[in-house]
C-alpha positions as CSV (number, residue, x, y, z in Angstrom):
1,M,12.0,14.1,-14.0
2,G,9.6,12.4,-11.6
3,I,7.3,14.2,-8.8
4,S,9.0,15.2,-5.5
5,R,7.5,14.9,-2.5
6,R,8.2,18.7,-2.4
7,Q,6.2,19.2,-5.2
8,F,3.2,17.7,-3.5
9,V,3.4,18.6,-0.4
10,G,4.0,22.8,-0.8
11,G,0.4,23.3,-1.3
12,A,-1.4,21.3,1.0
13,V,0.4,22.7,4.5
14,A,0.3,26.1,4.4
15,V,-3.1,28.0,4.8
16,G,-3.1,30.7,2.6
17,V,-1.3,30.0,-0.5
18,A,-2.9,27.2,-1.8
19,A,-3.3,29.4,-5.1
20,T,0.3,30.3,-5.3
21,T,1.6,26.7,-4.7
22,T,-0.8,24.5,-6.6
23,G,-0.7,26.7,-9.7
24,F,-4.7,26.6,-10.2
25,T,-7.2,30.3,-9.5
26,P,-10.0,29.1,-7.0
27,S,-13.6,29.7,-8.2
28,R,-14.0,32.5,-5.6
29,P,-11.3,33.8,-3.2
30,A,-11.0,31.5,-0.2
31,A,-12.7,33.2,3.1
32,V,-10.1,35.0,5.2
33,V,-8.3,33.3,8.0
34,R,-8.0,35.2,10.6
35,P,-4.5,34.4,12.5
36,A,-4.6,31.9,15.4
37,P,-1.6,30.4,17.6
38,A,-0.7,26.3,16.8
39,R,-2.5,24.7,19.4
40,P,-2.9,20.6,20.5
41,A,-6.3,19.6,19.3
42,A,-8.7,18.8,22.1
43,L,-9.7,16.0,20.2
44,W,-6.2,14.8,19.6
45,R,-5.2,14.9,23.5
46,E,-8.7,12.3,24.2
47,Y,-8.3,10.0,21.1
48,A,-4.3,9.7,22.5
49,D,-5.9,8.1,25.5
50,A,-7.9,5.4,24.0
51,P,-6.5,5.7,20.1
52,Y,-8.2,2.0,19.1
53,T,-11.4,2.5,20.4
54,H,-12.6,6.2,20.1
55,P,-16.0,6.9,19.2
56,Q,-15.5,9.5,16.5
57,I,-11.3,8.6,15.1
58,P,-10.3,5.7,13.6
59,Y,-7.0,4.1,14.3
60,V,-5.1,4.2,11.1
61,G,-1.7,4.1,11.8
62,R,-0.7,1.4,10.2
63,A,-3.2,1.9,7.2
64,G,-0.5,1.1,3.7
65,A,1.8,-1.7,2.5
66,R,4.0,-3.2,4.6
67,R,2.0,-1.4,7.8
68,G,2.6,2.0,6.1
69,A,6.1,1.4,5.7
70,T,7.8,4.4,4.2
71,R,10.8,2.0,2.5
72,L,9.0,-1.0,0.0
73,G,11.9,-3.4,-0.5
74,R,11.6,-3.7,-3.8
75,P,13.3,-6.8,-6.0
76,P,16.2,-6.4,-7.9
77,V,16.1,-5.7,-11.6
78,V,15.9,-9.0,-13.4
79,A,14.5,-7.8,-16.8
80,N,14.7,-5.3,-19.0
81,A,11.4,-4.5,-21.4
82,L,13.8,-3.5,-24.7
83,T,15.2,-7.2,-24.4
84,Y,11.4,-8.1,-24.8
85,G,10.8,-6.5,-28.2
86,A,9.6,-3.4,-26.7
87,V,10.2,-0.1,-28.4
88,P,10.9,3.2,-27.0
89,D,10.2,5.5,-29.8
90,G,6.6,4.7,-30.0
91,S,6.6,3.4,-33.1
92,A,4.9,-0.4,-32.6
93,D,3.1,-2.0,-29.8
94,S,5.1,-2.6,-26.6
95,A,2.3,-4.3,-24.8
96,A,2.9,-8.0,-25.6
97,A,6.4,-7.3,-25.1
98,I,6.0,-5.9,-21.6
99,N,3.5,-8.5,-20.4
100,R,5.8,-11.2,-21.5
101,A,8.4,-10.0,-19.4
102,L,6.3,-9.4,-16.4
103,T,4.9,-13.2,-16.8
104,E,8.6,-14.5,-17.3
105,V,9.7,-12.3,-14.3
106,G,6.5,-13.6,-12.5
107,E,7.1,-17.4,-12.9
108,R,10.4,-17.1,-12.4
109,G,9.3,-15.9,-8.7
110,G,10.0,-12.0,-8.9
111,G,12.1,-9.3,-9.9
112,T,11.6,-5.7,-11.2
113,V,11.2,-5.3,-15.0
114,L,12.6,-2.1,-16.0
115,I,11.3,0.1,-19.1
116,P,14.1,2.4,-19.9
117,P,13.7,6.2,-21.2
118,G,11.4,6.6,-24.4
119,T,7.3,6.6,-25.3
120,Y,6.4,2.8,-25.6
121,R,2.4,2.5,-27.5
122,I,0.7,-0.1,-25.8
123,D,-2.2,-1.7,-27.5
124,D,-3.2,-3.4,-24.8
125,F,-3.4,-3.4,-21.1
126,L,-0.6,-4.5,-18.8
127,H,-1.2,-7.1,-15.8
128,I,0.8,-8.0,-13.4
129,G,-0.7,-11.5,-11.5
130,H,2.5,-12.9,-9.8
131,S,3.6,-11.5,-6.6
132,D,6.8,-9.8,-5.9
133,V,7.3,-8.1,-9.2
134,V,7.2,-4.7,-10.0
135,L,6.9,-2.7,-13.4
136,R,9.7,0.2,-13.0
137,G,10.3,3.2,-15.7
138,A,13.1,5.3,-15.5
139,G,10.5,8.3,-13.9
140,S,7.2,9.7,-14.3
141,G,8.6,12.4,-16.4
142,R,11.1,9.8,-18.5
143,T,9.4,6.9,-19.3
144,K,5.9,7.0,-21.1
145,L,3.3,4.4,-22.2
146,L,0.8,5.5,-24.4
147,A,-2.3,3.6,-24.2
148,T,-4.0,3.6,-27.6
149,K,-7.5,1.2,-27.0
150,N,-10.1,0.7,-24.2
151,L,-10.9,-2.0,-22.0
152,T,-14.2,-2.1,-23.6
153,E,-11.9,-2.7,-27.0
154,L,-9.8,-5.0,-25.4
155,I,-12.4,-7.6,-23.1
156,G,-15.6,-6.3,-23.6
157,P,-18.6,-4.4,-22.6
158,Y,-18.7,-4.9,-18.9
159,G,-22.3,-4.2,-17.6
160,S,-23.3,-4.2,-13.9
161,R,-24.8,-7.3,-11.6
162,Y,-26.8,-4.9,-10.5
163,G,-29.0,-4.2,-13.9
164,G,-29.4,-1.3,-15.8
165,D,-27.2,0.1,-19.0
166,K,-24.1,1.1,-16.6
167,S,-21.0,0.3,-17.5
168,S,-18.7,-1.0,-14.9
169,W,-15.6,0.0,-16.6
170,S,-16.8,3.6,-14.7
171,W,-15.3,2.0,-11.7
172,A,-13.6,-1.2,-12.4
173,G,-10.4,-2.1,-13.7
174,G,-7.4,-0.7,-15.4
175,L,-4.9,-0.4,-18.2
176,I,-2.1,-1.7,-15.8
177,W,-3.8,-4.0,-13.9
178,L,-2.7,-5.5,-10.7
179,A,-4.7,-8.5,-9.6
180,P,-3.6,-12.3,-9.0
181,H,-3.7,-14.4,-12.1
182,A,-6.1,-17.2,-11.6
183,R,-8.5,-14.0,-10.1
184,H,-8.0,-11.9,-12.9
185,A,-8.4,-15.0,-15.2
186,S,-11.7,-15.7,-13.5
187,L,-13.1,-12.3,-14.0
188,V,-12.0,-11.9,-17.2
189,A,-13.7,-14.9,-18.3
190,A,-17.1,-13.9,-16.6
191,I,-16.8,-10.3,-18.3
192,R,-16.8,-11.8,-22.2
193,A,-19.4,-14.4,-21.0
194,K,-21.8,-11.6,-19.4
195,A,-22.4,-13.2,-16.4
196,W,-21.6,-10.2,-14.8
197,P,-19.1,-11.2,-11.1
198,F,-18.3,-10.2,-7.8
199,E,-15.5,-8.3,-7.5
200,G,-14.1,-8.8,-4.6
201,W,-11.9,-11.6,-1.9
202,T,-14.0,-14.7,-2.4
203,G,-15.0,-15.4,-6.4
204,N,-17.3,-14.0,-9.0
205,K,-20.2,-15.4,-6.6
206,R,-18.3,-15.1,-3.2
207,D,-18.5,-18.7,-2.0
208,E,-15.0,-19.6,-3.1
209,W,-14.0,-19.5,0.8
210,E,-13.2,-22.3,3.4
211,T,-13.4,-22.0,6.8
212,L,-10.3,-22.1,9.0
213,T,-11.7,-21.5,12.1
214,T,-14.1,-20.0,13.9
215,V,-13.7,-16.9,16.2
216,R,-13.9,-16.1,20.3
217,P,-16.2,-12.5,20.7
218,A,-13.4,-9.4,20.9
219,R,-13.6,-5.7,20.9
220,R,-12.7,-3.1,18.2
221,G,-8.8,-2.0,19.0
222,D,-7.8,-5.5,19.7
223,W,-4.6,-7.1,18.0
224,T,-5.0,-10.5,19.6
225,I,-8.1,-12.8,19.1
226,T,-9.2,-16.3,20.5
227,V,-9.6,-18.5,17.6
228,D,-11.5,-22.1,18.4
229,D,-9.0,-24.1,16.2
230,P,-5.8,-22.9,15.2
231,S,-4.9,-25.2,13.4
232,A,-5.1,-24.3,9.7
233,V,-3.8,-20.5,11.0
234,R,-0.1,-19.8,10.5
235,R,2.0,-17.0,11.8
236,G,2.6,-14.6,8.2
237,Q,-0.4,-16.1,6.6
238,V,-3.2,-13.7,5.1
239,V,-6.6,-14.7,6.1
240,L,-10.2,-13.1,6.1
241,L,-11.8,-12.0,9.2
242,R,-15.9,-12.8,8.1
243,L,-18.7,-11.2,9.6
244,A,-22.2,-12.2,8.6
245,D,-24.8,-9.5,9.3
246,D,-28.2,-11.0,11.3
247,A,-31.5,-10.4,10.7
248,G,-31.8,-7.4,12.7
249,H,-29.1,-6.1,10.9
250,T,-26.9,-5.4,14.1
251,L,-23.9,-5.8,12.0
252,L,-24.6,-2.7,10.0
253,E,-26.1,-0.7,13.0
254,H,-22.4,-1.2,14.7
255,M,-20.8,0.0,11.6
256,A,-22.7,3.0,11.6
257,G,-21.8,3.3,15.2
258,G,-25.2,2.2,16.8
259,G,-27.3,3.7,19.1
260,A,-31.1,5.3,18.0
261,G,-30.3,6.7,14.6
262,P,-29.3,3.2,12.9
263,E,-31.4,1.0,15.2
264,S,-34.3,2.9,13.6
265,Y,-33.3,2.9,10.0
266,H,-34.8,1.0,7.3
267,W,-32.0,-1.4,5.9
268,D,-34.2,-4.4,4.6
269,D,-35.0,-2.4,1.1
270,K,-31.1,-1.2,0.8
271,T,-30.6,-3.9,-1.5
272,K,-27.4,-2.7,-2.9
273,L,-25.5,-2.5,0.7
274,T,-26.8,-5.9,1.8
275,S,-25.2,-7.5,-0.6
276,Y,-21.9,-6.5,0.9
277,V,-22.7,-8.6,3.5
278,P,-20.9,-10.9,5.1
279,H,-18.1,-8.4,6.0
280,E,-15.0,-9.4,4.6
281,W,-11.5,-7.9,6.3
282,P,-8.1,-9.4,5.0
283,V,-5.3,-8.7,7.9
284,R,-1.9,-10.8,8.0
285,V,-0.8,-12.8,11.1
286,V,2.0,-11.7,13.1
287,S,2.3,-15.0,15.6
288,V,-0.1,-18.3,16.6
289,R,0.4,-19.0,20.3
290,G,-2.1,-21.9,20.9
291,R,-5.7,-20.3,20.3
292,K,-4.4,-16.9,20.7
293,V,-3.8,-15.3,17.4
294,T,-2.5,-11.9,16.9
295,L,-2.9,-9.5,14.0
296,E,-0.9,-7.1,12.1
297,R,-3.9,-4.2,12.8
298,P,-6.0,-3.7,15.5
299,L,-9.7,-5.3,14.9
300,P,-11.9,-2.6,12.8
301,L,-15.1,-3.8,14.1
302,D,-16.2,-5.6,17.5
303,V,-16.7,-9.6,17.2
304,R,-20.0,-11.1,18.0
305,P,-21.4,-14.3,18.2
306,E,-24.5,-13.2,16.5
307,W,-22.6,-12.4,13.3
308,D,-20.9,-16.2,13.0
309,P,-17.4,-14.4,13.3
310,R,-14.5,-16.5,11.6
311,L,-11.2,-16.8,9.9
312,T,-11.6,-18.2,6.1
313,T,-9.5,-18.3,3.2
314,L,-9.4,-16.4,0.2
315,A,-8.1,-15.5,-3.2
316,E,-4.4,-16.1,-2.9
317,P,-3.7,-12.2,-2.6
318,L,-1.0,-10.5,-4.5
319,T,1.7,-9.3,-2.6
320,G,5.0,-7.1,-2.5
321,S,4.4,-6.2,-6.2
322,G,4.0,-2.5,-7.9
323,V,4.2,0.2,-10.3
324,E,6.6,3.0,-10.3
325,G,8.4,5.9,-12.1
326,L,6.2,6.1,-15.2
327,T,3.8,7.8,-17.3
328,L,0.2,5.9,-18.5
329,E,-1.2,8.7,-20.9
330,A,-4.2,7.5,-22.8
331,V,-5.1,8.6,-26.7
332,E,-7.5,11.8,-25.7
333,T,-10.7,11.2,-26.4
334,P,-13.8,13.2,-24.8
335,Q,-14.9,12.1,-21.3
336,S,-17.9,9.3,-21.8
337,A,-21.6,10.3,-20.2
338,H,-21.7,9.4,-16.8
339,L,-21.7,5.5,-15.8
340,L,-20.8,4.7,-19.3
341,D,-17.1,4.9,-19.3
342,K,-15.5,2.6,-21.8
343,G,-12.6,2.2,-19.8
344,Y,-9.8,4.0,-20.5
345,N,-8.8,3.5,-17.0
346,G,-5.1,4.0,-15.3
347,V,-3.8,2.0,-12.5
348,T,-5.9,-0.3,-11.0
349,F,-5.2,-2.6,-7.7
350,Q,-7.9,-5.3,-6.9
351,C,-7.3,-8.8,-4.8
352,A,-4.0,-7.1,-3.6
353,Y,-2.3,-7.3,-0.4
354,D,0.9,-5.2,0.4
355,C,1.2,-3.4,-3.1
356,W,2.0,0.0,-4.3
357,A,2.5,2.8,-6.8
358,D,5.1,5.6,-6.7
359,D,5.9,8.3,-8.8
360,I,3.0,7.4,-11.5
361,V,1.1,9.7,-13.6
362,V,-2.2,9.0,-15.7
363,R,-3.5,11.3,-18.1
364,H,-6.4,11.8,-20.1
365,V,-8.3,8.7,-17.9
366,D,-11.8,7.7,-17.6
367,N,-11.0,6.8,-14.3
368,G,-7.3,7.2,-12.6
369,F,-6.3,4.7,-9.5
370,G,-8.6,2.1,-9.0
371,L,-8.5,0.2,-4.8
372,V,-10.8,-2.8,-5.4
373,A,-11.3,-5.6,-3.0
374,A,-7.4,-4.0,-2.6
375,S,-6.2,-3.8,1.2
376,A,-2.6,-2.8,2.8
377,C,-1.9,-1.5,-0.6
378,T,0.3,2.4,-0.6
379,L,-0.4,5.0,-3.5
380,R,2.5,7.2,-3.6
381,R,3.4,10.8,-5.2
382,T,0.6,9.8,-7.8
383,R,-0.8,12.5,-10.2
384,V,-4.2,12.6,-12.3
385,E,-4.2,15.0,-15.3
386,G,-5.2,15.8,-18.5
387,R,-9.2,16.3,-20.0
388,G,-10.9,15.2,-16.8
389,S,-11.8,12.4,-15.3
390,H,-14.9,10.7,-13.6
391,H,-13.4,8.9,-10.6
392,P,-9.8,10.2,-9.9
393,Y,-9.4,8.0,-7.5
394,F,-12.2,4.9,-6.8
395,C,-11.5,2.9,-3.2
396,R,-15.0,0.3,-3.3
397,E,-16.0,-3.2,-3.3
398,G,-14.5,-3.8,0.6
399,A,-11.1,-2.3,0.2
400,H,-9.4,-1.6,3.6
401,D,-6.5,-0.1,5.2
402,N,-5.4,1.5,2.2
403,L,-3.0,4.4,2.3
404,I,-3.3,7.2,-0.4
405,E,-0.5,10.2,-0.1
406,D,1.3,13.0,-1.6
407,F,-1.0,12.9,-4.2
408,R,-2.6,15.6,-6.5
409,I,-5.7,15.8,-9.0
410,A,-4.7,18.6,-11.5
411,A,-7.5,20.9,-12.7
412,R,-9.0,19.9,-16.3
413,T,-7.3,20.8,-19.8
414,V,-10.7,21.2,-21.5
415,P,-14.8,22.0,-20.7
416,A,-16.5,19.1,-19.1
417,P,-18.5,17.5,-21.5
418,A,-22.8,18.0,-21.2
419,G,-23.9,15.0,-18.9
420,T,-20.1,14.2,-17.8
421,Q,-20.0,13.7,-13.7
422,L,-16.9,14.8,-11.3
423,H,-16.1,12.9,-8.3
424,G,-12.9,13.4,-6.4
425,I,-11.7,10.6,-3.7
426,N,-14.0,8.0,-3.6
427,V,-14.5,5.6,-1.1
428,E,-17.9,3.2,-1.1
429,G,-19.0,-0.5,-0.4
430,L,-18.5,-0.7,3.2
431,S,-14.6,0.1,2.5
432,S,-12.9,1.6,5.7
433,Y,-9.6,2.2,7.7
434,N,-8.6,4.1,4.0
435,V,-6.3,7.4,4.3
436,W,-5.8,10.1,2.2
437,S,-2.9,12.2,3.6
438,R,-1.0,15.4,1.5
439,G,-3.0,16.0,-1.4
440,V,-3.6,18.7,-3.2
441,M,-7.4,18.7,-5.3
442,E,-7.5,21.3,-8.2
443,M,-11.2,19.6,-8.5
444,G,-13.3,16.9,-7.3
445,T,-14.6,16.8,-3.9
446,F,-14.3,14.2,-0.9
447,D,-16.4,11.7,-2.9
448,T,-18.4,9.0,-0.7
449,H,-20.9,7.2,-2.5
450,R,-23.2,5.7,-0.5
451,G,-22.6,2.1,0.3
452,M,-21.8,3.1,4.3
453,P,-17.8,3.6,4.1
454,F,-16.8,3.9,7.8
455,A,-13.4,5.1,9.6
456,N,-11.6,6.8,7.1
457,V,-9.2,9.8,7.1
458,R,-8.3,12.9,5.1
459,T,-6.0,14.8,6.4
460,E,-3.7,17.4,5.1
461,I,-5.9,18.1,1.9
462,T,-6.4,21.2,0.0
463,V,-9.1,21.2,-2.2
464,E,-10.8,23.0,-4.8
465,N,-14.8,21.6,-4.0
466,N,-16.5,21.3,-7.1
467,G,-17.3,17.5,-7.8
468,R,-20.2,15.9,-6.4
469,H,-21.5,12.0,-5.3
470,G,-23.2,9.5,-6.5
471,G,-24.3,6.6,-5.0
472,D,-27.5,4.4,-6.1
473,A,-30.2,5.0,-3.1
474,S,-30.2,1.3,-2.3
475,A,-26.6,1.4,-1.5
476,G,-28.3,3.0,1.9
477,P,-26.1,5.3,4.0
478,L,-23.2,7.7,2.9
479,Y,-21.1,7.7,5.2
480,G,-20.8,4.9,8.7
481,A,-19.3,5.7,11.6
482,R,-15.7,7.3,12.6
483,F,-14.9,9.6,9.4
484,T,-12.3,12.7,10.1
485,H,-11.5,14.8,8.2
486,W,-8.2,16.6,9.7
487,N,-6.5,20.1,8.2
488,V,-8.5,20.4,5.0
489,T,-8.0,23.9,3.3
490,V,-11.2,24.5,1.1
491,T,-10.5,27.3,-1.7
492,N,-13.9,28.2,-2.5
493,G,-15.7,27.7,0.9
494,R,-18.2,25.1,-0.4
495,A,-18.8,22.7,2.7
496,G,-20.8,19.9,0.9
497,L,-18.7,16.2,1.4
498,V,-16.0,18.1,3.5
499,R,-18.1,19.3,6.6
500,I,-19.7,16.2,7.6
501,D,-20.7,17.0,11.0
502,T,-24.1,17.5,9.9
503,I,-24.6,14.2,8.2
504,A,-22.0,11.9,9.1
505,P,-22.3,10.0,12.7
506,Y,-19.9,9.8,14.9
507,S,-17.3,11.7,12.7
508,A,-15.0,13.8,13.8
509,T,-14.6,17.5,11.5
510,V,-11.4,19.3,12.9
511,G,-9.1,22.2,11.3
512,I,-11.4,23.0,7.9
513,S,-11.6,26.2,6.7
514,E,-14.9,28.2,7.3
515,V,-17.0,27.0,4.6
516,T,-20.7,27.2,3.1
517,E,-23.7,25.1,2.2
518,F,-24.3,25.3,-1.3
519,D,-24.7,23.5,-4.9
520,Q,-25.3,19.9,-2.8
521,I,-27.0,19.4,0.0
522,D,-27.4,15.9,1.6
523,V,-29.7,15.5,4.5
524,P,-28.6,13.0,7.1
525,D,-29.3,8.9,6.8
526,F,-29.9,8.6,10.6
527,T,-32.4,10.2,12.7
528,G,-31.7,11.8,16.1
529,E,-28.2,13.0,17.4
530,L,-25.6,11.8,15.4
531,H,-22.5,12.7,17.6
532,A,-20.5,14.5,15.6
533,R,-17.6,16.6,16.3
534,V,-16.2,20.0,15.0
535,E,-12.7,21.4,16.7
536,A,-11.1,24.7,15.2
537,Y,-13.4,25.5,12.4
538,G,-12.1,28.0,9.9
539,T,-8.6,27.6,10.8
540,P,-7.0,24.6,9.3
541,G,-2.7,25.1,9.6
542,T,-3.4,26.0,13.3
543,V,-4.1,22.6,14.8
544,R,-1.6,20.1,16.4
545,P,-0.7,17.4,14.8
546,R,-1.0,19.0,11.6
547,N,-1.1,15.3,9.9
548,L,-3.6,12.9,12.1
549,Y,-2.0,9.7,10.1
550,E,1.7,10.6,10.5
551,A,0.9,11.8,14.5
552,Q,-0.7,8.2,14.6
553,R,1.6,6.5,13.4
554,E,4.2,7.9,16.4
555,L,2.0,6.2,19.3
556,R,3.0,3.4,20.3
557,R,1.5,0.3,21.3
């Protein structure tokens, strides 16, 4: 059977039943929650009066594929992997057959490639490189892909562009890899040439873009912008809003919420962080009327002249593609030492927009589900399980507006080897406006990997908070402005990375369990008043709305 919505939601919505509904025993008893009446959060009432410009809570009501659509228009089945030579008893390699089907369907304009029930051995990674192509199994309990090799074996070692002996397969690539054909080919060629690439929308050296038009000043939350020349902008087009920082780093200060703390922060030596700017935000154009361009999501930041704002081209995105209804299981090997992963990775979206995964289990992987310079994608009913993962979920390299809902990280089936690391639901690298909703984490944490991600939401989640964050000091602050944790049940009473009011600027912590600091205690990156808000502390489940993302979905412009 596939994973049902009820299986995911059951453990995440009720206080006091997490241990029985999730099937795991907390490392120590959860704190007793005193009964309290359900009540509307004061912060919610305040937010609803100014949903697109609130100082602590971001607007994420259109996160996900097709602005968060509950139904994604799936293309009809046009190919069966069996007819291409896939073998459902695991006796022979099926990767070549499945990849051939995916390529031919893509070249014909799209459609769904069906993988019937069975176990299929794959000795190579699978690549979806054309838009409107879906790889569909018969359900995560009926179709299994058994991966025998890792990305180091298949492509080669992948070093870090920042130096050292780290393996970039610790945070990149997937054994199911959704990325536009040309962009993927350039990435693989650079890795094989040991010319470690940038991984985002504008090429391996970040210089493959052209200006469409410059943009007039606008404010965060605006849906319509004024451009100087609309002739190269058309309805339905995905464009890149590009903002360059100035010498005083006022763009980075703005991402951190502004004020005395960010203004006094020393940005110049944060070389990894500054490599992430100019900031790039993909967005689809809804309409063009004269010089007025309306976008499908509100602006994530102010647009100011000193940041040289412009709409530009980007790598042609992968759109309308997905993977559904299957389990990807890697051969079980011990988890690698920290940052030396070989690349037994699950499903990764890269330079993808309006793409999705649904009813997918990954097992015995180094890293589970990845969003790398991917935007407006939905991961629904996904699960990471098996021997333990480095990053169960990673969201990096300027990934924006993604939705991960009805997710589960299962407890590891074997003890963690010495020298390994566990993170959790990761976000880093100036990624923003991403949502994690209705999740159960039997291990891991709310991993924020420096690189100053901002304006991300985690809501209606139950977590055994036993992971740790990572991040290079040169990547700068752990948090930018407008991180929100809303209705979170912590089963082991650990505060770190869940209660964030003492470290995240302009943040909101609403309706979380009573917690204490132990094991990992961070000091604030910014001095002075953080302008953080706390409400309904110690009473998860009583605050209304229960799910911040779903409540925002109901708001009307």
